[in-house]
C-alpha positions in Angstrom: 3.8 24.7 -7.8 5.0 21.3 -9.3 5.3 19.9 -5.9 2.1 21.7 -4.4 -0.3 20.9 -7.0 0.9 16.8 -7.5 0.7 16.7 -3.3 -2.6 18.2 -3.1 -3.7 15.7 -5.7 -2.8 12.4 -3.8 -3.4 13.7 -0.8 -7.2 14.8 -1.6 -7.0 11.1 -3.3 -6.1 9.2 -0.3 -8.0 10.9 2.3 -11.2 10.4 0.3 -10.0 6.7 0.2 -9.7 6.6 3.9 -12.9 8.4 4.2 -14.5 6.2 2.7 -13.3 3.2 4.3 -14.5 5.3 8.0 -17.8 5.8 6.0 -18.0 2.0 5.6 -17.5 1.6 9.1 -19.4 3.9 10.4 -22.6 2.8 8.4 -21.8 -0.8 9.7 -22.0 0.3 13.4 -25.2 2.4 13.0 -26.9 -0.3 10.8 -25.8 -4.1 12.0 -24.5 -2.7 15.7 -27.1 -0.4 16.6 -27.1 -1.2 20.1 -23.6 -0.6 20.6 -24.0 2.8 18.6 -25.7 4.4 21.4 -22.6 6.0 22.8 -22.8 9.9 24.3 -22.7 12.6 21.6 -19.1 13.8 23.3 -17.6 10.3 23.0 -19.1 9.8 19.0 -17.4 13.8 18.4 -14.0 13.3 20.3 -13.7 9.9 18.3 -14.8 11.9 15.1 -12.2 14.4 15.1 -9.6 11.5 16.6 -10.3 9.5 13.3 -10.2 12.4 10.9 -6.9 13.7 12.2 -5.4 10.3 11.7 -7.0 10.3 8.3 -5.3 13.5 7.2 -2.1 12.3 8.9 -1.8 9.3 6.8 -3.1 10.7 3.7 -0.3 13.4 4.3 2.0 10.7 5.1 1.6 8.9 1.9 2.5 11.8 -0.2 5.3 13.0 1.3 7.4 11.1 -1.5 5.6 13.7 -4.1 6.2 16.6 -1.9 10.0 15.3 -1.6 10.4 14.4 -5.4 8.3 16.0 -7.6 10.0 18.6 -9.8 8.7 19.9 -13.1 11.4 18.6 -16.3 12.1 19.9 -19.9 11.1 17.2 -22.1 11.3 18.3 -25.9 9.2 21.1 -26.2 7.3 19.9 -22.8 7.1 20.6 -19.4 6.3 18.2 -16.9 5.8 17.9 -13.5 6.7 14.3 -11.9 8.2 12.2 -9.5 12.1 11.9 -9.8 13.6 9.8 -7.3 17.2 10.8 -7.0 19.9 8.2 -7.9 20.5 7.9 -4.0 16.8 6.2 -3.0 17.3 2.1 -3.4 15.1 0.2 -5.1 13.6 -1.4 -2.1 12.2 1.6 -0.4 10.5 2.8 -3.9 8.8 -0.4 -4.3 7.6 -0.2 -0.5 6.4 3.3 -1.4 3.9 2.3 -3.9 3.1 -1.2 -1.8 2.2 0.9 0.8 0.1 3.4 -2.0 -2.1 0.2 -3.1 -2.5 -1.5 0.2 -3.6 1.9 1.8 -5.4 3.4 -1.4 -7.2 0.3 -2.1 -6.7 -2.8 -0.7 -7.6 -2.2 2.6 -10.6 0.6 1.7 -12.2 -2.4 -0.8 -12.3 -4.8 2.0 -13.5 -2.8 4.7 -16.1 -1.8 2.3 -17.0 -5.2 0.9 -17.0 -6.9 4.7 -19.1 -4.0 5.9 -21.3 -3.7 2.9 -21.9 -7.7 3.1 -22.8 -7.3 7.0 -25.4 -4.2 5.8 -26.9 -6.1 3.1 -27.3 -9.3 5.4 -28.9 -7.2 8.4 -31.5 -5.7 5.3 -32.5 -8.1 3.7 -33.4 -9.8 7.2 -35.6 -6.0 8.0 -39.0 -5.6 7.1 -38.2 -2.1 5.5 -40.0 -0.7 2.3 -36.5 1.6 1.5 -34.9 -1.8 1.9 -34.4 -2.1 -2.3 -33.1 1.0 -2.6 -30.6 0.8 -0.1 -29.0 -2.2 -1.6 -29.3 -0.6 -4.9 -27.1 2.0 -3.6 -24.4 -0.1 -1.7 -24.0 -2.2 -5.2 -23.8 1.3 -7.1 -21.3 2.0 -4.3 -18.8 -0.7 -4.6 -19.0 -0.9 -8.2 -18.2 2.9 -8.9 -15.0 1.9 -6.7 -13.9 -1.0 -8.5 -14.5 0.5 -11.9 -12.7 3.6 -11.1 -10.0 2.4 -8.6 -8.9 -1.2 -9.9 -7.4 -0.3 -13.2 -5.6 2.3 -11.7 -4.1 0.3 -9.1 -3.7 -2.6 -11.4 -1.1 -0.5 -13.5 0.7 0.8 -10.3 1.0 -2.9 -9.5 2.7 -3.6 -12.4 5.2 -0.6 -11.8 6.0 -2.2 -8.7 7.1 -5.3 -10.1 9.3 -3.3 -12.9 10.7 -1.3 -10.1 11.7 -4.3 -8.2 12.3 -6.5 -11.3 13.2 -4.7 -14.3 11.6 -6.6 -16.2 10.4 -4.2 -18.9 13.3 -3.1 -21.4 11.3 -2.3 -24.5 10.8 1.8 -24.6 7.7 1.3 -26.2 6.3 -1.0 -23.2 7.2 1.4 -20.6 5.7 4.3 -22.2 2.3 2.4 -23.2 2.3 2.0 -19.3 3.2 5.6 -18.4 0.0 6.6 -20.9 -2.2 3.8 -19.0 -1.0 5.5 -15.7 -2.2 9.1 -16.6 -5.6 7.8 -18.0 -6.3 5.5 -15.1 -5.8 7.9 -12.5 -7.6 10.6 -13.8 -10.7 7.4 -13.7 -9.3 7.3 -9.9 -9.6 10.7 -9.4 -12.9 11.4 -10.7 -14.3 9.0 -8.4 -13.9 11.5 -5.5 -16.1 13.8 -8.0 -18.7 11.4 -7.9 -18.5 10.4 -4.1 -21.2 13.6 -3.4 -24.0 12.0 -5.2 -23.3 8.6 -4.5 -23.2 9.1 -0.9 -24.9 12.3 0.2 -27.4 13.1 -2.9 -28.6 9.4 -3.3 -30.2 9.8 0.5 -33.8 10.6 0.5 -33.4 12.7 4.3 -30.4 14.7 2.5 -32.9 15.6 -1.2 -35.4 16.5 1.8 -33.6 18.6 4.2 -31.7 20.4 0.9 -35.2 20.8 -0.4 -36.6 22.6 3.2 -33.4 24.5 3.1 -33.6 26.1 -0.5 -37.4 26.9 0.5 -36.5 28.8 3.3 -33.8 30.8 1.6 -36.3 31.4 -1.3 -39.2 32.1 1.3 -36.5 34.7 3.3 -35.3 36.0 0.2 -38.9 36.9 -0.8 -39.9 38.5 2.8 -37.0 40.8 2.9 -37.5 42.1 -0.5 -41.2 42.7 0.7 -39.5 44.3 4.0 -37.4 46.4 1.4 -39.9 47.5 -0.6 -41.8 48.4 2.3 -39.4 50.5 3.8 -38.8 52.2 0.8 -42.5 53.1 0.3 -42.4 54.3 3.7 -39.5 56.6 2.8 -40.6 57.9 -0.3 -44.3 59.0 1.5 -42.0 60.8 4.4 -39.7 62.5 1.5 -42.9 63.6 -0.5 -44.4 65.2 3.1 -41.3 66.8 3.8 -41.1 68.6 0.5 -44.9 69.3 0.7 -43.9 71.1 3.7 -41.2 73.0 2.6 -43.5 74.3 -0.1 -45.3 75.7 2.1 
């Protein structure tokens, strides 16, 4: 269970980061490179499936250490679940794993998001759209939320990477503080996944209208089905009463 929980958290986390990268690039193509985006639906669907498959594959690949080395351990009266590298794993491998997580899980998404949204902002400022100011606000909120949630966690990861390679932290109290900081910042980083539906989906006007329409249709269908059920019940009750009357005769 320790392996499953640890790996599932991390797979979700890294796939989320990579999907945000894909969304940023997709928006860049749709808004800035509008002419190039006019491919056939079949081609776009195939590319989307391949990209999604690639994202999940990379996310699982990044979490192989969690799948292999996560284990529960008794510390005083508390059972902890954490990664425990065996002595056979070299320092270089540990640093490489941390560096890959920082690069693919933070630096790459950050670079793509800032680049793509910079071009999108430039295009929006040139366009004569009434909704452009709202779009700009949403973009700023998206980038700010990403930085505030991911920068602290990846800063701690960077410190852990440097310490793993150089072994400069000898003080137990400092090491404990880093571990505590890692737990807190990791929780904030995971919380970002919960915010994404509100930042990317619910903020969109078209989505809100579509959602209201779906809910309205659902309420309308529910009301209609209740009316039909009531009518059927009345008919059945009437038939039952007539049958009783005939039997009485």
